[in-house]
N, C-alpha and C positions, 0 to 999 in steps of 0.2 A: 340415400340417407347419409347425411354428414357424418363422416368418422372422426372429425376433430384434427385431422392433419390434411385433409384435401384442400388445396389451394386453387382457385379459378384464375388469378391475376398475379402478374409479376410483383406488384405493390405488396400483396399479401406475403410474399416470400421473404422481402427485406424490412417489413415493419416489425418494430421491436416486439410487439404482441397485438393480436387481434382478439384477445379474449376479453370480453366485458368484465368477468369475474376478476381477472387479473388486474385490469384497469382500476376496478372498483377498490381492491384490497390495496393497491399502490396508493390511491388517494388516501384511504384510511392510514395507512402506514406513515405517509408524509404529514399528515395532518397531526397524527400522534406525535411524531417527532419534533415538529415545530412547537406543539404545546408542552412538551416534556419539561423545559426550564420552569414552568409555571407549577409543576406538580413535584418535581424531584427534589431531593434535598442537596445540599452543596457537594456531598461526596459523590453521590450518584450522578450529578451533573457534570462534576469533573470526570468521572469515569467514561461517560458517553462523549465528551469532548475528546478524550484520549482516543477513543474507538474511531471517530470521524477523521482526525488528522492522520492516524495511523492507516486507514483505509486508502487516503490518498497516495500515500507512499506504496502501499501494497499493490494498488493498480498500476503503478509504475513498474514494479517487478513483474507484474502479470503480463505486461506487454513484452518484456524481455525474455522471460523464462518461460511463462505460460503460452504465449502465442508463438514465440519464435524459437524456443527451446535453447535458449543461450544461458547457461548457469553462471550466476553472479553471487559471489561471496563478499562483494565490496560495496554493495549498494549504500552503506552507512557513509562512505565517502561522499556520494552525491547529497545525502542528507546534511552532511556538514557543510559542503559547499553552499548549498541553499540557505542553510541557517545563518552562516557567516556573511554570505554576500548580503542578505537583507540586514544584518546587524551592522556592518561595515557601511554599507549605503546610507543608513539612517543616521548613525552615530558619528562617523568619520568624515563621510562626503556631504552630509546635509541634504541627501535627496528626499523628495517627498515619499511617503510610506508606499504610495501606490507604485510609483516607478521602481522602488526598491524590491516591492514584491514580484513584480514583472521580471527583474533581473535575477531574482533568486530561482527562477525557472530558466532563463536564457542561459546564464553562466554555467549551471551544472550541464545543460543541453550541449554547450559547446565542449566541454570536457569529455561528455559522452561520446561525441564523435571522436575525439583523440583516442579514448579508451576502446572504443569500437574498432579502431584499425586493426588491432591484434586478433580480434574475432574473425576476421576474414581467413585467417589460417589457423587458429587454434579452436580446438572443441573440448568439451567435457571438463575434465580435471584441470587441464592445461589453462583454459579460459578463466576457470574459477579462481585459480591461483593469481593469474593476472589481474583480475578485479580486485582481489584482496590486497595484493600489492600496491595497487592504486589507493586503497583507503588508507593504507599506512603512509603513503606519499603525501596525501592530503593532510593527515594528522601531522605529520612531521614538519610539513610547510607551515602550517598555522602556528606551531609551537614556536617555530623559528622566525616568526613574522614580526617579532617585537611589540611595540605599542600599537602598530597599525591593526594587527589581528588580535591583540590582547595577550598573544602568548598563552603561558599557562595560567594567567589570571582571568581569562574570559572577558566577555563584554556584556555589561548591565544594558538591557533595553526595556522600554516600556510599551504596553499594547497601544497600537496607534489609533488614529482616527482617519478612517478610510471612506473616501468620497462622502465625507460630512457625517459618518457614523462612527460614535465613539466606542471602540472595543474594550475600553478598560474593565467594564463589567463582565462577569462570568456568563450571564445570559446573553449578553451580545455577542460575546465571543464565541459561544456555542453555536448561535444562529449563523455567524459567519462561516464556522468550520462546517456546519450542515450545508450551507450553500455551496462551499468548495468541494465537498465530498460528493453532493448530487451532480455538480457540474463535471466533476472528474469521472463519475460513473457513465454519465451520458456521453461523454466524449470517447471513453474507452469502448463502450458498447457500439456506437457508431463506427469508430475506428475498426472495430473487428469485423463489422458487417460490410466494410469497404473493400475495394480491390486490394489495396495495400494490407488490410488485415488477413484477407484470403491468402495472399502471396506469403506472409509471414508464417501462417499455418502451414503451408506447402513447404516451406523451408525447414520447418520443425520436424514435419513427418519425413520428408526425403529430399535433402537439398540438392542432390545429383538430379532427380527427377524433376525438381523444380527449375533447376537450370536448363534442363533439356526443354522445358515448356517455355522457356524465354524469359524467366524470371531473373532479373539482375540481383545476384546474391550480395555484391558489394552495396549497392544502393539501399536495398531493403534491411540488411543487417545494421547498416549504419543508422538508417531511420528508426529501427527499433530502438538502438542505444539512446539516440537524441530524444525520443519521446518518452521514454522510461526515465531517463535523468532528468527531464523537465518536471514530470509529475513528482518524482522523488525529492528533487530539490524543493519544490513547492512545499511538500509535507515537511521538510526540514525548516523552512522559514515559519510554518504554522506551529511547529513544535517549539522553536525559540520564542515566539510570541507567547505561547502557553507558559512556558518556564520562566519567561522575563529575563533570562540570563542565557548566554551562549558561552560554551566552553568545550573543549575536546572531550572532557569527561561526560558532558551531556549526551554524546553519541557514541556509546561503547559499541565494541564489535557484536555484542549480544543482539542488538537491533538487526543485523543482518540475518542471524540465525533465526530470530523472531519472525522476520519477514518471510523467510524460506518456509519455515513452520506453517505460516498462515497459508500460503498458496498450496502446500501439500496436503494439509488438513481439510482446507476449503474445497480443493479440487483444481487441479491445474488447468489453466487455460479457460477458466470461467470467472466472469464478473460476479455472479451469483456466489461462486465458491469463495472469492475474495471477501465477499461481505461476510459470509457465515464463518469463514476461517478467522477474520479479524475479531468479530465478537467472541468466538470461542477461546482463541488464544490470548487476547488482552484480558478476558474475564477469568481464565484459568487459574493464574496465581492468586487472585482474590478469593475465588472458591477454595483453593487449597489452604489458604490462610484461615478462612473461615472454619474449615473442618478442623485444622490444627488447634485453632483457638478453643473450640469446642471440647477437644481431647485434653488439651493444657498440659501442664507437666514439662518434661525436657523437649518434647517435640515443639512445643510453642517457643521456647528458648531458642532452639535450633532455627527455627524459621526467622527470628529476629536477628541473629548473628550471621546467617549464611543465606539471606534473601536472594542474592545475586547467583549463587551456585545452585540453589533450589529451583529457581527459574530456568537455569540451563537444562537441569535434569528434566524439569516438566515439558520443555519444549522437545527434547530429545525423545522422551518416552511417547509424546503425542505423534511424532513423526514416524517412529518404528511402528506404534500401534496401527496407524492408518495405513501404512505402506504394508503391513503385514496382513490385516484383517479387511481392509476395503480401500484399495488404491484411488478410488474414484472420489474419496473424501465426503465431507458433509454434503455437497451437491449431490452425489450420487444417493445418498441415504435419503435426502429430501425428495428426490425424483421418485425413488420407490414408495415412500409414503404417499406422495401425491397421487401416484398412479393407482396405488392400492385403494384410495379413497375414491377417486373418479370412476374406477371401474368395478367397484364392489357391487354385487358379490360374484361378478363373472369375470374375476381377475384370473382365475386359475382354470 
């Protein structure tokens, strides 16, 4: 009798899923996401768009921190590089939007290699501080770049027409972000299942043992930084298109904390966790705002005047809460619910 986990061929071990139920629900979910702009209000459509391009950046951090175990506090630097590369390429250099979008991944990837070099000897807090310093260097360089980078004034950009598709409308831009998010998810899932992905996980679990097994730590750590920075830079370009304006203030340090909160709350090293964590963390401030609006009074005034600080507090509480009560994150909770449903009433 098939137990649900027994595999007969090697292909079944590496396939993303062999469950007809999962495939059916995936089709339903994708169809619902594609049809969402036709049913949602402008506010909800904007919220969904934010979730999608945030997910692309979170997947980049998942490769670095979730798969490889290298902690980064400066991923906002790669976001800035991606956004400014696209903006400068389109407005200053006159590049086609398609080429500028590709460069928004390539340029951060190159800088990812540069930042990744210290990771060969640094671990933990020391590496985190190094990446944090990198983000401040990027910010200072942009502010000192004069008219070329826009300095403190920023750069105004318009949503482009890519491969003949006009993205100026909110619906078209949502569908484009959905396409990029699905593409990033598939790339990350297959990257994790490859030899490279398994090597990164081995480095995360025990780098000494990984070296003993013949894994080149230099090569794979630098590769993790490269892939992570490329995805994050792409997310920065999408964010710039969404805002239609690029400035240093558009990429605050809080975004790095938000990304860390997402992968911790969702579940470290999991693409599903990245998705669940992104939806939860991006929606959390709006839910809190709705509750405060219902209560009214001084709490609602506080939310208006201290939104940035309240976001920081919410992210901190989410991180502490999940680390204390369920370190597996939302992914672990989801698996418990799924197993309880599948094996009911024989679970216990």
